[in-house]
N, C-alpha and C positions, 0 to 999 in steps of 0.2 A: 440333843443325846443326852451329854454330859448327863445335865439334871435330872431324864426319866432312872438312866442308868442308876447313878447313887439314891433314888427314892427320893428327890428334893421335891417342893412344891416348883408348879411350871403355871405357868400367867401364860396365856395364848389368845392374840389377837385374830379374830376371822375376819378380814378384810374385804369389803367387796360391795356387789349389786347383790341384788333379789337369790340369783343361782348362791351368792357367798353365806347368804340368810339360810338356804335351804339348808348346805352345810353344817350351818353353825345350830338346825335341829335336828343333827343326824344321831345326834350323841355318841360322836368319835372319842371324844374326849374321857368317858366312861368307859369307853373298853381301851384307852391307853393308861386307866390308873386300873385295868385286869392286867394288862401287859408287865406291869410295872408297881409291885407294892408297895406300897408304902407310901405312894406318888400322889398328890392331889393337885389334881388341873382345875388351875379356875380362867375358865371362857369368859370372853368377852366379844361381844359381838359389835363390830363397824360399819352397819352396813344402810348402804343409801339406794334408792333403786337407781337404774342405770346409769348409774358412775363408775369410775374403775382405777385406772392406775393414772390417769391423763387429773384427773381431779382430786384426789389425794394423795396426789403428788406436790402440790401448793399447803401453802405453809402452814395458813389456818387448820385449813381440814385435815392435814397431817398432825396438827398438834392434837388437834381435837378426839380426833380418830386412833392413834397412835403414840407419841409423845408422852399424853398423861399421862397413860397408864404403863410407861415403861418396861414391857413383857419381853417375856425371856426368847416368845417365837412368836412371826407376825404370818399369817397362811393369808397369801393374795390369790383370792378365786373370782371369779364371773366373768364376763363373757361382753364387757361393757366397751372395748377400747380394741383397737385395729393398730395402735404403730408401737412401738415396741422401746419407741427412745423414751417414753414416758413410764415403764415399767424398768427404764436404767433411772429413771429421774428416782423414781418412786422407794426403789433399791437404796441409793446412795441416799438419800432423806431417811432410810431407816438404819445405815451403818452410820452416819454422822452425829444422828442425835439421840439411839438408842444402844442399849448394848443387843438387841435380839436377834437371832439367828431368820431369816426370810424362806420359806416354801413358798412356792409357784408353783400351784396347780394349773396342767396345761389340757385344753380343753373343755368344749361343752358338752357336756355328756347328755344333753335330753333331745337335742337338735337334730338330725340324720348324718351320721359320716356314714362312707363306703361301707364300712364293716358292721354298722347298729342293724342294715334288716336283712332277712333272710333275702329277699327281693329288692328290686332298686324303688330309690324313692320317684316321686311324679320329677319331670323336667323343670317347674319353675320352683323346687328345692335344691338342685343341683349345683349351680353355679354357686349359691352357698359353701354347700359345703367343699368346694373344690377351694373359697377366699379361708375357709375355718382349718382346713388341712396345712393353707400355708402360714399361717399365723401359728399353727402349731409347730410347724420346721424354725418362724421364727423367735418362737418362745425358748426351745431346746437351745437355737443358737445362742440365744441374749445369757441363757443361764451358765453356759459354756465362756462365753467371752467374759459374763460381769461375776462369774465361777460361785454362783449360789445356787438353790436345789428348786430342780424340778421335777415335779413327781406329774407324768403322764395320765393324770384321771381319765379324761377323754377315753384315752388308747385302751386303758382296762377296761370301761364301763363297754366299750364299742367288741371287745373281743367276749366277755360277757356275753351281750345279749346275741352275739353271733351264735355263740355254742350254747347256749342255755334252748334257743329255741321257742326262748319266752317273750313273748309282744311285747311292742315298748309302750303299747295303750297301758299296760299290766301297772305301768314303774311310774308314767307322769299324769298329773292333772293338769297341763296345757300342753302346748308346745314347745312352753319354754320352761318347764317346771319341774319338778318330783314332786309323788306322792310322797307320803306317809311310808310307805314300801321301800321308794327310789331313795328316800332319803337314807332309810336304816342301810340300803346295799351301797350306797358311795361311803356313810360314814366304814363299815366294818371295810372296803376299800382302801381308806384314807389309813385305819389301823394298822392295814397291812405294811403298810409303809414304814410305820415306828415299828416293828414285829423283830427281839432278836432273834425270832426261831428264822424267817425270810430274809436279812439283809444280807444283800452280798459279800459275797471275802473280800478281799483287796484283790484289785487286778493287778497294783503299778510293779508289785514282788517277783508275779512270777511270768507276768504277757510280757513277752522280747516281740511282740509287733502286734498290733492292734489297728485296725482302721476300719469303722462302722459310715460312712460317709455322711456321717448327719452335718460336719462344718466340712469346708472343702479340701479336698486329703492333698491337692497342690500345694498346699502350704505348705502340710508335713511331710516336706521329701519323697514326694512319691514322683519317678519320671515319668515321660513321655517319648516315645521313638518321633521323628520328624513326619512321618506319614497317618502318625494316629491324629483319629477323628472319634468324638465323641463328648465325654464329658460329666460332669458332674448333674444327675437326674432326679426328679423330683414326681415324677409319674410310675415308677415303681421301687420296690423298697422290700427286701428277708425280713427283715426287722427295722423297725422306724420309720423314716419315712423317707431317705434317698437310698440310692444307689449311685454305684459309676458305667457311666454307658461306655461300650466299646464297641465302637463299630471298624475301626481300620488300624492297624499299627499295633505296639506291643504299649503293655503297663508294669512301672517296674516299682518293686515297693522302696523302701530305704535299707540300711542295714540293717540288721539286726546280729548279735552276737551266737555262735557257734563255739563247742569243744567237741573235740572228736569225738567216737568213738561211743557220744551220749546220745540217748533217745531224743527224739523230739514228735512235736504232733501239729500238723499243717490244718487247718480249718477254714473255709470260707464257704459263702453258697454264689448260686449262681442259677443266672436264668440264660442259658442259651439254645436257645433252637437251632441252630444250627451248629453246634456244638464248637469248639474249642481247644486251647493247651497250654497247662501253667509249668512253672520251669524252678526250680530251687536250683540259685547259682551258687557257687560256695568263692569262698578268696582264700589266700594265704595271706600270712604278714607280708607282705612285699603287693597287697592288692590285685596280685595275678587271679585268675581261674584256675581253680584246682580241682575243680570235678561238677559235672553239671547234671541234671538226671530230668527228664521230661514226662508230663504225662498227659493224657487227654479229659478234658472237658469233654464227657459225656451228651449228645443232643437233646435236650428235655423242654416240651412245652409250658414246664412249670417252673414255678422255684425249688430248686435241688440242693440238699447241705452235704458238704465235701467232707473228709476227713480221713489223713495220710498218718503213716508214722515215716520218718527219714531217721536217719543216723552219722549226727554229722561224721563227714571224710576225715582222713588224713592230714593233718598240716592246713584244715581250715581256722579263720580265724572270725570270718563274717559272711552272711549269705544275705541274700537278696531272693525276691518273689518276682517271677516277671508272668504277667496275663495274656494272651494274646488272644481274638474270637477267631470264627471259625468261619461259614459260607454264608452265616448272618450277624448283624450283631448279639453282644451278648452283654446282663446283667454281673454286676460283683457287689457284693455283700460281706461286711460281717469277717473280714480276716483277721486269723490271726493263727500266730507262731507261740509255741509255751511248752516246756520242757515238760518229759513224758511220753511214752510209747501210746499208740491208740490204742484205747478201750475197746475188748475185743466182747461182742454180741454174747450172753450167754448161751453153752450148749445144750440141746434138746435132750434130753433123757432116751438112750439107745431105744428105739421101736416107737418113741412118739411121732405122732403126724407133723411136718412139717402146716405152716400155719398158713392159711389161705388168705393169700392177695385179695385186699378189698377190688370187689369186681361193682364198676359200672352199670349202671342203668341206659341201654340206649333203645331207641324205638326205630322202626323206617314206616312213615307214610307216607301215602299221596293228599293232600292237602292243598285248598285255593285258600288265599289271602281275601280277609273279610274285610280286615282295618287293620294300619299301618300308621305311627309315625314320621311327621316331617324330620327330618337328619338332622342333625344337632353342626353348626357351620366350625371350624377349625376358631374362630374368634370367638366361638362360646365354650371353648372345653379348653384353650389356653389354661398351664401348661403341656394339657394331655396334648398325645398326635393321635391318638386312634378313638374311638366312641363304638357305641352298638344303639339301634336303634329297636323299638319294639312292632313284634305283629301276630295279629291274631289270626287260627289259619283255621276254617274250616273242616274237618277231618273226612277225607270221601272214602278210605280205604286204607286199613292197617297191615302193612307187608311185613313185619316182622316185632316181636317183642309188646308188649303188655298194656294196652290202652282202651280204655274206656268211654272218655272225654267226645265231645261231639265236637268241640273245638278248644282248642286251645291256645297260651302264649307262650311264644316261643322270642330270642332276644337271637340279633341277625347283626354280626358285623356291619359296620355305614362305614367307616373310615381306617385309615391303616398308611401312617408316616403322614400325613396332612391331607391324604387326597379319599376323595367321597369312591366308593366300590360301586361296581353294575349292580350291588341289591338293591341300592337306593332307587334304584327307578321301576322295583317292581310296586304295582299296584293292585288293589282289591279287584275280584274277578281272576288272577290272575292264577294257574294252575302249579304245583312242581311235588317232583318225587323229594321227601328228605327223607336227610339224617338227623335225631335232636338226642341230645342229652337232657338230663335233667340240671336244672338250672345251681341247686344244692351242690350238685358234687362236681362242678367247675373247681379247675383248678387257681384261674386268675385272671376272670372275665371281671367277677365283681368290684376291680377298684376301675374299670375304665366311666368316664362319663356316658348315662343310656338318657336317652329322646322316649321319655315315657309318658302320655300323657292318656291312657287306655283306660286306667284307673279303675285295674281288676285282682287287684289285691289280694283274692280269696281264693285266686287261681291256681292250679300248679304251673311252676315256671317251665320252660324247654330255654335250651338253646341251638342256633343251627350251624349244624358242621357240617353238611350238604346238601347243595339246594341247587338240582337242574329242571328245568324244566321239563312238567312229564309228558308223555308221550302219551296222542289220542289213539 
């Protein structure tokens, strides 16, 4: 980054397999030259099909691909590795034999991830999806351990595909590689990583407490009560890949400094189906509790962001946050404490109508099962503990809402807490009264594994909210 800011020449090696070759053809280096006038970027392609960290960490391949060029920046890309020990070995080689900065791109952009489709992928591709998610998390951890930069390009690409409503086929030339449009897209995404206008401000000067749970927070001063059950969870997260699951007991943060009469902002995200509670506990100079404030975490069936202003009480020196689940387990993510009061929403002009809440689409029908997938076993979905199955219903009668289709595809909960649900016994010919919601409007189900071999991706998808046998 220093050379870019100074407008000096920059030599970049793009390292990896055919995926890295696509990146090197994206034109991102020309975009860097536009972002940093005066800089001339020399791009060197060191790519070889179906090889990755392990291959390039060996002495001879490393010499040919990187060492002989003595670059300023090595961008490590591709999808041909699974063991991060070889990534650590490659980074060690880069640091020992060159003066280059390493940048690791995390995540394959062309294969199907949970966020990559507006509808779930076929069952045959679901397990590779989960494996890649675990690899993503491992690469993020490796970056923190090895203190090298990781850019989650796959995650950025997923978000774009999800919200753009443009089918994946528009960007692909095959199931593993991008076409020219896709290459241009990831080039722009990578350029944004270097864009000075979107570089994040340093957090170390302002954040008094930060926990995003990408690495095990037990190692960072968080404490658990004796009855605590739960732990680090990689099936749910608000941002990133992991969260902290609280099933029983309390979970308390490390101490952070507070000053009397100063304003602070506490923020976190929670998915608390049974509600919960969080507390601010303040301590004086003798480490005795001088103030406690308890607040409720409302029960919601989706991730919700919370922000609250607190004022440092008299005599306070340090404080801790404590979280406790309610009637059922809750998930916690992105905890932060920083100086400054909560930012108040803008007040509407006098007489202006209040904005309307987004209305979700529901229909009630009587439908008969015509096809249904076999539910996935727990072994097939590990580390997830819940899953869905896909069911095709013939619509016999519409009771409420607008629905003109003669048949629909609906996703239905098949497993919860590692246990198969009664719905998995429902077979073709059985008729039910159903309340359905649009799959595209679901808050969180799209992160769960899905048994789907009905291959009806052109249909409008629904999810089953309630299902009861129809009265004859």
